[in-house]
mmCIF file of the N, C-alpha and C atoms, coordinates in Angstrom:
data_MODEL
# 
_entry.id   MODEL 
# 
loop_
_atom_site.group_PDB 
_atom_site.id 
_atom_site.type_symbol 
_atom_site.label_atom_id 
_atom_site.label_alt_id 
_atom_site.label_comp_id 
_atom_site.label_asym_id 
_atom_site.label_entity_id 
_atom_site.label_seq_id 
_atom_site.pdbx_PDB_ins_code 
_atom_site.Cartn_x 
_atom_site.Cartn_y 
_atom_site.Cartn_z 
_atom_site.occupancy 
_atom_site.B_iso_or_equiv 
_atom_site.pdbx_formal_charge 
_atom_site.auth_seq_id 
_atom_site.auth_comp_id 
_atom_site.auth_asym_id 
_atom_site.auth_atom_id 
_atom_site.pdbx_PDB_model_num 
ATOM 1   N N  . MET A 1 1  ? 303.333 182.226 15.384 1.00 0.00 ? 1  MET A N  1 
ATOM 2   C CA . MET A 1 1  ? 303.806 183.593 15.459 1.00 0.00 ? 1  MET A CA 1 
ATOM 3   C C  . MET A 1 1  ? 305.132 183.607 16.216 1.00 0.00 ? 1  MET A C  1 
ATOM 4   N N  . ASN A 1 2  ? 306.167 184.069 15.567 1.00 0.00 ? 2  ASN A N  1 
ATOM 5   C CA . ASN A 1 2  ? 307.500 184.134 16.164 1.00 0.00 ? 2  ASN A CA 1 
ATOM 6   C C  . ASN A 1 2  ? 307.905 185.584 16.414 1.00 0.00 ? 2  ASN A C  1 
ATOM 7   N N  . ILE A 1 3  ? 307.823 186.002 17.651 1.00 0.00 ? 3  ILE A N  1 
ATOM 8   C CA . ILE A 1 3  ? 308.236 187.355 18.012 1.00 0.00 ? 3  ILE A CA 1 
ATOM 9   C C  . ILE A 1 3  ? 309.498 187.234 18.848 1.00 0.00 ? 3  ILE A C  1 
ATOM 10  N N  . THR A 1 4  ? 310.521 187.962 18.458 1.00 0.00 ? 4  THR A N  1 
ATOM 11  C CA . THR A 1 4  ? 311.783 187.896 19.199 1.00 0.00 ? 4  THR A CA 1 
ATOM 12  C C  . THR A 1 4  ? 311.861 189.034 20.214 1.00 0.00 ? 4  THR A C  1 
ATOM 13  N N  . ILE A 1 5  ? 312.701 188.846 21.186 1.00 0.00 ? 5  ILE A N  1 
ATOM 14  C CA . ILE A 1 5  ? 312.958 189.886 22.177 1.00 0.00 ? 5  ILE A CA 1 
ATOM 15  C C  . ILE A 1 5  ? 313.459 191.149 21.476 1.00 0.00 ? 5  ILE A C  1 
ATOM 16  N N  . GLU A 1 6  ? 314.307 190.979 20.499 1.00 0.00 ? 6  GLU A N  1 
ATOM 17  C CA . GLU A 1 6  ? 314.842 192.126 19.765 1.00 0.00 ? 6  GLU A CA 1 
ATOM 18  C C  . GLU A 1 6  ? 313.731 192.924 19.091 1.00 0.00 ? 6  GLU A C  1 
ATOM 19  N N  . LYS A 1 7  ? 312.747 192.230 18.522 1.00 0.00 ? 7  LYS A N  1 
ATOM 20  C CA . LYS A 1 7  ? 311.611 192.900 17.883 1.00 0.00 ? 7  LYS A CA 1 
ATOM 21  C C  . LYS A 1 7  ? 310.809 193.676 18.918 1.00 0.00 ? 7  LYS A C  1 
ATOM 22  N N  . ILE A 1 8  ? 310.574 193.054 20.052 1.00 0.00 ? 8  ILE A N  1 
ATOM 23  C CA . ILE A 1 8  ? 309.840 193.734 21.125 1.00 0.00 ? 8  ILE A CA 1 
ATOM 24  C C  . ILE A 1 8  ? 310.609 194.967 21.588 1.00 0.00 ? 8  ILE A C  1 
ATOM 25  N N  . GLN A 1 9  ? 311.917 194.826 21.758 1.00 0.00 ? 9  GLN A N  1 
ATOM 26  C CA . GLN A 1 9  ? 312.736 195.963 22.176 1.00 0.00 ? 9  GLN A CA 1 
ATOM 27  C C  . GLN A 1 9  ? 312.672 197.093 21.150 1.00 0.00 ? 9  GLN A C  1 
ATOM 28  N N  . ASP A 1 10 ? 312.781 196.756 19.888 1.00 0.00 ? 10 ASP A N  1 
ATOM 29  C CA . ASP A 1 10 ? 312.693 197.771 18.828 1.00 0.00 ? 10 ASP A CA 1 
ATOM 30  C C  . ASP A 1 10 ? 311.333 198.463 18.852 1.00 0.00 ? 10 ASP A C  1 
ATOM 31  N N  . ASP A 1 11 ? 310.276 197.667 19.036 1.00 0.00 ? 11 ASP A N  1 
ATOM 32  C CA . ASP A 1 11 ? 308.931 198.240 19.089 1.00 0.00 ? 11 ASP A CA 1 
ATOM 33  C C  . ASP A 1 11 ? 308.789 199.187 20.283 1.00 0.00 ? 11 ASP A C  1 
ATOM 34  N N  . ILE A 1 12 ? 309.338 198.795 21.418 1.00 0.00 ? 12 ILE A N  1 
ATOM 35  C CA . ILE A 1 12 ? 309.279 199.653 22.604 1.00 0.00 ? 12 ILE A CA 1 
ATOM 36  C C  . ILE A 1 12 ? 310.025 200.957 22.357 1.00 0.00 ? 12 ILE A C  1 
ATOM 37  N N  . LEU A 1 13 ? 311.188 200.870 21.757 1.00 0.00 ? 13 LEU A N  1 
ATOM 38  C CA . LEU A 1 13 ? 311.966 202.074 21.473 1.00 0.00 ? 13 LEU A CA 1 
ATOM 39  C C  . LEU A 1 13 ? 311.242 203.016 20.521 1.00 0.00 ? 13 LEU A C  1 
ATOM 40  N N  . SER A 1 14 ? 310.368 202.483 19.693 1.00 0.00 ? 14 SER A N  1 
ATOM 41  C CA . SER A 1 14 ? 309.649 203.325 18.735 1.00 0.00 ? 14 SER A CA 1 
ATOM 42  C C  . SER A 1 14 ? 308.399 203.974 19.345 1.00 0.00 ? 14 SER A C  1 
ATOM 43  N N  . LEU A 1 15 ? 308.043 203.592 20.549 1.00 0.00 ? 15 LEU A N  1 
ATOM 44  C CA . LEU A 1 15 ? 306.877 204.179 21.205 1.00 0.00 ? 15 LEU A CA 1 
ATOM 45  C C  . LEU A 1 15 ? 307.140 205.629 21.607 1.00 0.00 ? 15 LEU A C  1 
ATOM 46  N N  . PRO A 1 16 ? 306.088 206.431 21.681 1.00 0.00 ? 16 PRO A N  1 
ATOM 47  C CA . PRO A 1 16 ? 306.240 207.775 22.249 1.00 0.00 ? 16 PRO A CA 1 
ATOM 48  C C  . PRO A 1 16 ? 306.663 207.665 23.720 1.00 0.00 ? 16 PRO A C  1 
ATOM 49  N N  . ASP A 1 17 ? 307.331 208.693 24.204 1.00 0.00 ? 17 ASP A N  1 
ATOM 50  C CA . ASP A 1 17 ? 307.865 208.651 25.566 1.00 0.00 ? 17 ASP A CA 1 
ATOM 51  C C  . ASP A 1 17 ? 306.799 208.363 26.623 1.00 0.00 ? 17 ASP A C  1 
ATOM 52  N N  . ASN A 1 18 ? 305.606 208.963 26.484 1.00 0.00 ? 18 ASN A N  1 
ATOM 53  C CA . ASN A 1 18 ? 304.566 208.733 27.492 1.00 0.00 ? 18 ASN A CA 1 
ATOM 54  C C  . ASN A 1 18 ? 304.110 207.273 27.501 1.00 0.00 ? 18 ASN A C  1 
ATOM 55  N N  . ASP A 1 19 ? 304.102 206.626 26.347 1.00 0.00 ? 19 ASP A N  1 
ATOM 56  C CA . ASP A 1 19 ? 303.751 205.203 26.296 1.00 0.00 ? 19 ASP A CA 1 
ATOM 57  C C  . ASP A 1 19 ? 304.865 204.342 26.896 1.00 0.00 ? 19 ASP A C  1 
ATOM 58  N N  . LYS A 1 20 ? 306.112 204.735 26.674 1.00 0.00 ? 20 LYS A N  1 
ATOM 59  C CA . LYS A 1 20 ? 307.226 204.007 27.304 1.00 0.00 ? 20 LYS A CA 1 
ATOM 60  C C  . LYS A 1 20 ? 307.121 204.093 28.815 1.00 0.00 ? 20 LYS A C  1 
ATOM 61  N N  . LEU A 1 21 ? 306.752 205.256 29.322 1.00 0.00 ? 21 LEU A N  1 
ATOM 62  C CA . LEU A 1 21 ? 306.594 205.436 30.761 1.00 0.00 ? 21 LEU A CA 1 
ATOM 63  C C  . LEU A 1 21 ? 305.463 204.563 31.297 1.00 0.00 ? 21 LEU A C  1 
ATOM 64  N N  . ARG A 1 22 ? 304.329 204.543 30.596 1.00 0.00 ? 22 ARG A N  1 
ATOM 65  C CA . ARG A 1 22 ? 303.211 203.673 30.999 1.00 0.00 ? 22 ARG A CA 1 
ATOM 66  C C  . ARG A 1 22 ? 303.635 202.211 31.010 1.00 0.00 ? 22 ARG A C  1 
ATOM 67  N N  . LEU A 1 23 ? 304.350 201.799 29.991 1.00 0.00 ? 23 LEU A N  1 
ATOM 68  C CA . LEU A 1 23 ? 304.823 200.421 29.906 1.00 0.00 ? 23 LEU A CA 1 
ATOM 69  C C  . LEU A 1 23 ? 305.792 200.105 31.047 1.00 0.00 ? 23 LEU A C  1 
ATOM 70  N N  . SER A 1 24 ? 306.670 201.048 31.331 1.00 0.00 ? 24 SER A N  1 
ATOM 71  C CA . SER A 1 24 ? 307.633 200.869 32.408 1.00 0.00 ? 24 SER A CA 1 
ATOM 72  C C  . SER A 1 24 ? 306.930 200.702 33.754 1.00 0.00 ? 24 SER A C  1 
ATOM 73  N N  . LYS A 1 25 ? 305.918 201.516 34.008 1.00 0.00 ? 25 LYS A N  1 
ATOM 74  C CA . LYS A 1 25 ? 305.157 201.409 35.262 1.00 0.00 ? 25 LYS A CA 1 
ATOM 75  C C  . LYS A 1 25 ? 304.436 200.067 35.338 1.00 0.00 ? 25 LYS A C  1 
ATOM 76  N N  . TRP A 1 26 ? 303.840 199.655 34.225 1.00 0.00 ? 26 TRP A N  1 
ATOM 77  C CA . TRP A 1 26 ? 303.144 198.373 34.194 1.00 0.00 ? 26 TRP A CA 1 
ATOM 78  C C  . TRP A 1 26 ? 304.115 197.228 34.462 1.00 0.00 ? 26 TRP A C  1 
ATOM 79  N N  . PHE A 1 27 ? 305.294 197.302 33.832 1.00 0.00 ? 27 PHE A N  1 
ATOM 80  C CA . PHE A 1 27 ? 306.274 196.236 34.001 1.00 0.00 ? 27 PHE A CA 1 
ATOM 81  C C  . PHE A 1 27 ? 306.776 196.188 35.442 1.00 0.00 ? 27 PHE A C  1 
ATOM 82  N N  . ALA A 1 28 ? 306.979 197.340 36.060 1.00 0.00 ? 28 ALA A N  1 
ATOM 83  C CA . ALA A 1 28 ? 307.416 197.394 37.457 1.00 0.00 ? 28 ALA A CA 1 
ATOM 84  C C  . ALA A 1 28 ? 306.357 196.759 38.360 1.00 0.00 ? 28 ALA A C  1 
ATOM 85  N N  . GLN A 1 29 ? 305.086 197.028 38.082 1.00 0.00 ? 29 GLN A N  1 
ATOM 86  C CA . GLN A 1 29 ? 304.005 196.427 38.856 1.00 0.00 ? 29 GLN A CA 1 
ATOM 87  C C  . GLN A 1 29 ? 303.997 194.909 38.673 1.00 0.00 ? 29 GLN A C  1 
ATOM 88  N N  . LEU A 1 30 ? 304.165 194.462 37.442 1.00 0.00 ? 30 LEU A N  1 
ATOM 89  C CA . LEU A 1 30 ? 304.214 193.033 37.157 1.00 0.00 ? 30 LEU A CA 1 
ATOM 90  C C  . LEU A 1 30 ? 305.376 192.374 37.904 1.00 0.00 ? 30 LEU A C  1 
ATOM 91  N N  . GLU A 1 31 ? 306.540 193.006 37.874 1.00 0.00 ? 31 GLU A N  1 
ATOM 92  C CA . GLU A 1 31 ? 307.697 192.473 38.594 1.00 0.00 ? 31 GLU A CA 1 
ATOM 93  C C  . GLU A 1 31 ? 307.408 192.341 40.081 1.00 0.00 ? 31 GLU A C  1 
ATOM 94  N N  . GLY A 1 32 ? 306.762 193.344 40.644 1.00 0.00 ? 32 GLY A N  1 
ATOM 95  C CA . GLY A 1 32 ? 306.404 193.303 42.062 1.00 0.00 ? 32 GLY A CA 1 
ATOM 96  C C  . GLY A 1 32 ? 305.472 192.146 42.375 1.00 0.00 ? 32 GLY A C  1 
ATOM 97  N N  . GLU A 1 33 ? 304.487 191.929 41.524 1.00 0.00 ? 33 GLU A N  1 
ATOM 98  C CA . GLU A 1 33 ? 303.556 190.818 41.717 1.00 0.00 ? 33 GLU A CA 1 
ATOM 99  C C  . GLU A 1 33 ? 304.267 189.472 41.615 1.00 0.00 ? 33 GLU A C  1 
ATOM 100 N N  . LEU A 1 34 ? 305.166 189.345 40.641 1.00 0.00 ? 34 LEU A N  1 
ATOM 101 C CA . LEU A 1 34 ? 305.921 188.095 40.495 1.00 0.00 ? 34 LEU A CA 1 
ATOM 102 C C  . LEU A 1 34 ? 306.825 187.854 41.692 1.00 0.00 ? 34 LEU A C  1 
ATOM 103 N N  . TRP A 1 35 ? 307.453 188.927 42.199 1.00 0.00 ? 35 TRP A N  1 
ATOM 104 C CA . TRP A 1 35 ? 308.329 188.818 43.371 1.00 0.00 ? 35 TRP A CA 1 
ATOM 105 C C  . TRP A 1 35 ? 307.512 188.391 44.587 1.00 0.00 ? 35 TRP A C  1 
ATOM 106 N N  . ASP A 1 36 ? 306.347 189.007 44.789 1.00 0.00 ? 36 ASP A N  1 
ATOM 107 C CA . ASP A 1 36 ? 305.488 188.636 45.911 1.00 0.00 ? 36 ASP A CA 1 
ATOM 108 C C  . ASP A 1 36 ? 305.112 187.159 45.848 1.00 0.00 ? 36 ASP A C  1 
ATOM 109 N N  . LYS A 1 37 ? 304.770 186.698 44.652 1.00 0.00 ? 37 LYS A N  1 
ATOM 110 C CA . LYS A 1 37 ? 304.384 185.296 44.483 1.00 0.00 ? 37 LYS A CA 1 
ATOM 111 C C  . LYS A 1 37 ? 305.568 184.367 44.772 1.00 0.00 ? 37 LYS A C  1 
ATOM 112 N N  . GLU A 1 38 ? 306.763 184.769 44.336 1.00 0.00 ? 38 GLU A N  1 
ATOM 113 C CA . GLU A 1 38 ? 307.952 183.953 44.586 1.00 0.00 ? 38 GLU A CA 1 
ATOM 114 C C  . GLU A 1 38 ? 308.238 183.860 46.084 1.00 0.00 ? 38 GLU A C  1 
ATOM 115 N N  . ILE A 1 39 ? 308.160 184.981 46.787 1.00 0.00 ? 39 ILE A N  1 
ATOM 116 C CA . ILE A 1 39 ? 308.384 184.983 48.236 1.00 0.00 ? 39 ILE A CA 1 
ATOM 117 C C  . ILE A 1 39 ? 307.342 184.108 48.928 1.00 0.00 ? 39 ILE A C  1 
ATOM 118 N N  . GLU A 1 40 ? 306.086 184.261 48.523 1.00 0.00 ? 40 GLU A N  1 
ATOM 119 C CA . GLU A 1 40 ? 305.015 183.459 49.101 1.00 0.00 ? 40 GLU A CA 1 
ATOM 120 C C  . GLU A 1 40 ? 305.283 181.971 48.901 1.00 0.00 ? 40 GLU A C  1 
ATOM 121 N N  . ASN A 1 41 ? 305.688 181.588 47.704 1.00 0.00 ? 41 ASN A N  1 
ATOM 122 C CA . ASN A 1 41 ? 305.983 180.184 47.423 1.00 0.00 ? 41 ASN A CA 1 
ATOM 123 C C  . ASN A 1 41 ? 307.194 179.684 48.203 1.00 0.00 ? 41 ASN A C  1 
ATOM 124 N N  . ASP A 1 42 ? 308.196 180.538 48.370 1.00 0.00 ? 42 ASP A N  1 
ATOM 125 C CA . ASP A 1 42 ? 309.403 180.135 49.098 1.00 0.00 ? 42 ASP A CA 1 
ATOM 126 C C  . ASP A 1 42 ? 309.117 179.800 50.554 1.00 0.00 ? 42 ASP A C  1 
ATOM 127 N N  . PHE A 1 43 ? 308.158 180.515 51.166 1.00 0.00 ? 43 PHE A N  1 
ATOM 128 C CA . PHE A 1 43 ? 307.940 180.352 52.596 1.00 0.00 ? 43 PHE A CA 1 
ATOM 129 C C  . PHE A 1 43 ? 306.668 179.604 52.961 1.00 0.00 ? 43 PHE A C  1 
ATOM 130 N N  . LYS A 1 44 ? 305.946 179.093 51.958 1.00 0.00 ? 44 LYS A N  1 
ATOM 131 C CA . LYS A 1 44 ? 304.804 178.250 52.289 1.00 0.00 ? 44 LYS A CA 1 
ATOM 132 C C  . LYS A 1 44 ? 305.313 176.862 52.670 1.00 0.00 ? 44 LYS A C  1 
ATOM 133 N N  . GLU A 1 45 ? 304.429 176.063 53.211 1.00 0.00 ? 45 GLU A N  1 
ATOM 134 C CA . GLU A 1 45 ? 304.806 174.706 53.618 1.00 0.00 ? 45 GLU A CA 1 
ATOM 135 C C  . GLU A 1 45 ? 305.425 173.969 52.434 1.00 0.00 ? 45 GLU A C  1 
ATOM 136 N N  . GLY A 1 46 ? 306.621 173.443 52.609 1.00 0.00 ? 46 GLY A N  1 
ATOM 137 C CA . GLY A 1 46 ? 307.332 172.732 51.557 1.00 0.00 ? 46 GLY A CA 1 
ATOM 138 C C  . GLY A 1 46 ? 308.186 173.636 50.677 1.00 0.00 ? 46 GLY A C  1 
ATOM 139 N N  . GLY A 1 47 ? 308.123 174.950 50.911 1.00 0.00 ? 47 GLY A N  1 
ATOM 140 C CA . GLY A 1 47 ? 308.922 175.885 50.121 1.00 0.00 ? 47 GLY A CA 1 
ATOM 141 C C  . GLY A 1 47 ? 310.383 175.853 50.541 1.00 0.00 ? 47 GLY A C  1 
ATOM 142 N N  . ARG A 1 48 ? 311.239 176.363 49.664 1.00 0.00 ? 48 ARG A N  1 
ATOM 143 C CA . ARG A 1 48 ? 312.673 176.278 49.917 1.00 0.00 ? 48 ARG A CA 1 
ATOM 144 C C  . ARG A 1 48 ? 313.145 177.152 51.079 1.00 0.00 ? 48 ARG A C  1 
ATOM 145 N N  . GLY A 1 49 ? 312.359 178.133 51.475 1.00 0.00 ? 49 GLY A N  1 
ATOM 146 C CA . GLY A 1 49 ? 312.746 178.982 52.602 1.00 0.00 ? 49 GLY A CA 1 
ATOM 147 C C  . GLY A 1 49 ? 312.072 178.597 53.903 1.00 0.00 ? 49 GLY A C  1 
ATOM 148 N N  . ARG A 1 50 ? 311.237 177.581 53.859 1.00 0.00 ? 50 ARG A N  1 
ATOM 149 C CA . ARG A 1 50 ? 310.453 177.192 55.040 1.00 0.00 ? 50 ARG A CA 1 
ATOM 150 C C  . ARG A 1 50 ? 311.339 176.753 56.200 1.00 0.00 ? 50 ARG A C  1 
ATOM 151 N N  . ASP A 1 51 ? 312.395 175.968 55.920 1.00 0.00 ? 51 ASP A N  1 
ATOM 152 C CA . ASP A 1 51 ? 313.285 175.520 56.992 1.00 0.00 ? 51 ASP A CA 1 
ATOM 153 C C  . ASP A 1 51 ? 313.955 176.712 57.679 1.00 0.00 ? 51 ASP A C  1 
ATOM 154 N N  . LEU A 1 52 ? 314.372 177.694 56.894 1.00 0.00 ? 52 LEU A N  1 
ATOM 155 C CA . LEU A 1 52 ? 314.986 178.892 57.460 1.00 0.00 ? 52 LEU A CA 1 
ATOM 156 C C  . LEU A 1 52 ? 313.985 179.637 58.340 1.00 0.00 ? 52 LEU A C  1 
ATOM 157 N N  . LEU A 1 53 ? 312.765 179.799 57.863 1.00 0.00 ? 53 LEU A N  1 
ATOM 158 C CA . LEU A 1 53 ? 311.739 180.474 58.639 1.00 0.00 ? 53 LEU A CA 1 
ATOM 159 C C  . LEU A 1 53 ? 311.474 179.742 59.953 1.00 0.00 ? 53 LEU A C  1 
ATOM 160 N N  . ASN A 1 54 ? 311.389 178.430 59.893 1.00 0.00 ? 54 ASN A N  1 
ATOM 161 C CA . ASN A 1 54 ? 311.177 177.644 61.115 1.00 0.00 ? 54 ASN A CA 1 
ATOM 162 C C  . ASN A 1 54 ? 312.341 177.798 62.088 1.00 0.00 ? 54 ASN A C  1 
ATOM 163 N N  . GLN A 1 55 ? 313.562 177.848 61.574 1.00 0.00 ? 55 GLN A N  1 
ATOM 164 C CA . GLN A 1 55 ? 314.737 178.022 62.440 1.00 0.00 ? 55 GLN A CA 1 
ATOM 165 C C  . GLN A 1 55 ? 314.716 179.404 63.112 1.00 0.00 ? 55 GLN A C  1 
ATOM 166 N N  . ILE A 1 56 ? 314.350 180.411 62.350 1.00 0.00 ? 56 ILE A N  1 
ATOM 167 C CA . ILE A 1 56 ? 314.267 181.767 62.905 1.00 0.00 ? 56 ILE A CA 1 
ATOM 168 C C  . ILE A 1 56 ? 313.204 181.824 63.998 1.00 0.00 ? 56 ILE A C  1 
ATOM 169 N N  . LYS A 1 57 ? 312.053 181.233 63.755 1.00 0.00 ? 57 LYS A N  1 
ATOM 170 C CA . LYS A 1 57 ? 310.995 181.201 64.772 1.00 0.00 ? 57 LYS A CA 1 
ATOM 171 C C  . LYS A 1 57 ? 311.472 180.478 66.022 1.00 0.00 ? 57 LYS A C  1 
ATOM 172 N N  . SER A 1 58 ? 312.129 179.363 65.826 1.00 0.00 ? 58 SER A N  1 
ATOM 173 C CA . SER A 1 58 ? 312.650 178.585 66.950 1.00 0.00 ? 58 SER A CA 1 
ATOM 174 C C  . SER A 1 58 ? 313.677 179.380 67.751 1.00 0.00 ? 58 SER A C  1 
ATOM 175 N N  . ASP A 1 59 ? 314.587 180.027 67.057 1.00 0.00 ? 59 ASP A N  1 
ATOM 176 C CA . ASP A 1 59 ? 315.602 180.853 67.719 1.00 0.00 ? 59 ASP A CA 1 
ATOM 177 C C  . ASP A 1 59 ? 314.955 182.005 68.485 1.00 0.00 ? 59 ASP A C  1 
ATOM 178 N N  . PHE A 1 60 ? 313.929 182.612 67.918 1.00 0.00 ? 60 PHE A N  1 
ATOM 179 C CA . PHE A 1 60 ? 313.259 183.723 68.578 1.00 0.00 ? 60 PHE A CA 1 
ATOM 180 C C  . PHE A 1 60 ? 312.571 183.241 69.862 1.00 0.00 ? 60 PHE A C  1 
ATOM 181 N N  . ILE A 1 61 ? 311.862 182.141 69.754 1.00 0.00 ? 61 ILE A N  1 
ATOM 182 C CA . ILE A 1 61 ? 311.175 181.578 70.935 1.00 0.00 ? 61 ILE A CA 1 
ATOM 183 C C  . ILE A 1 61 ? 312.188 181.204 72.016 1.00 0.00 ? 61 ILE A C  1 
ATOM 184 N N  . ALA A 1 62 ? 313.356 180.718 71.605 1.00 0.00 ? 62 ALA A N  1 
ATOM 185 C CA . ALA A 1 62 ? 314.403 180.319 72.562 1.00 0.00 ? 62 ALA A CA 1 
ATOM 186 C C  . ALA A 1 62 ? 315.158 181.523 73.123 1.00 0.00 ? 62 ALA A C  1 
ATOM 187 N N  . GLY A 1 63 ? 314.819 182.726 72.672 1.00 0.00 ? 63 GLY A N  1 
ATOM 188 C CA . GLY A 1 63 ? 315.482 183.917 73.183 1.00 0.00 ? 63 GLY A CA 1 
ATOM 189 C C  . GLY A 1 63 ? 316.857 184.166 72.570 1.00 0.00 ? 63 GLY A C  1 
ATOM 190 N N  . LYS A 1 64 ? 317.122 183.594 71.424 1.00 0.00 ? 64 LYS A N  1 
ATOM 191 C CA . LYS A 1 64 ? 318.427 183.766 70.779 1.00 0.00 ? 64 LYS A CA 1 
ATOM 192 C C  . LYS A 1 64 ? 318.475 184.981 69.862 1.00 0.00 ? 64 LYS A C  1 
ATOM 193 N N  . CYS A 1 65 ? 317.375 185.709 69.760 1.00 0.00 ? 65 CYS A N  1 
ATOM 194 C CA . CYS A 1 65 ? 317.312 186.869 68.868 1.00 0.00 ? 65 CYS A CA 1 
ATOM 195 C C  . CYS A 1 65 ? 317.122 188.138 69.682 1.00 0.00 ? 65 CYS A C  1 
ATOM 196 N N  . MET A 1 66 ? 317.688 189.217 69.173 1.00 0.00 ? 66 MET A N  1 
ATOM 197 C CA . MET A 1 66 ? 317.516 190.505 69.834 1.00 0.00 ? 66 MET A CA 1 
ATOM 198 C C  . MET A 1 66 ? 316.611 191.374 68.988 1.00 0.00 ? 66 MET A C  1 
ATOM 199 N N  . ARG A 1 67 ? 315.863 192.219 69.647 1.00 0.00 ? 67 ARG A N  1 
ATOM 200 C CA . ARG A 1 67 ? 314.980 193.155 68.942 1.00 0.00 ? 67 ARG A CA 1 
ATOM 201 C C  . ARG A 1 67 ? 315.716 194.400 68.616 1.00 0.00 ? 67 ARG A C  1 
# 
């Protein structure tokens, strides 16, 4: 089954407005979940943001940060 982005876009445009709104809300929720997962992965042990997080913690403990 070959479905193109263009076909999906055309199908979405043909939906009634209330269905487009439902789809939009669902997609926004999905984006939020994906973003949360990406942030979680970035800052877990071995993640690409872990070194930055450790540096921030170290700076805070050393009194280099202001509240």
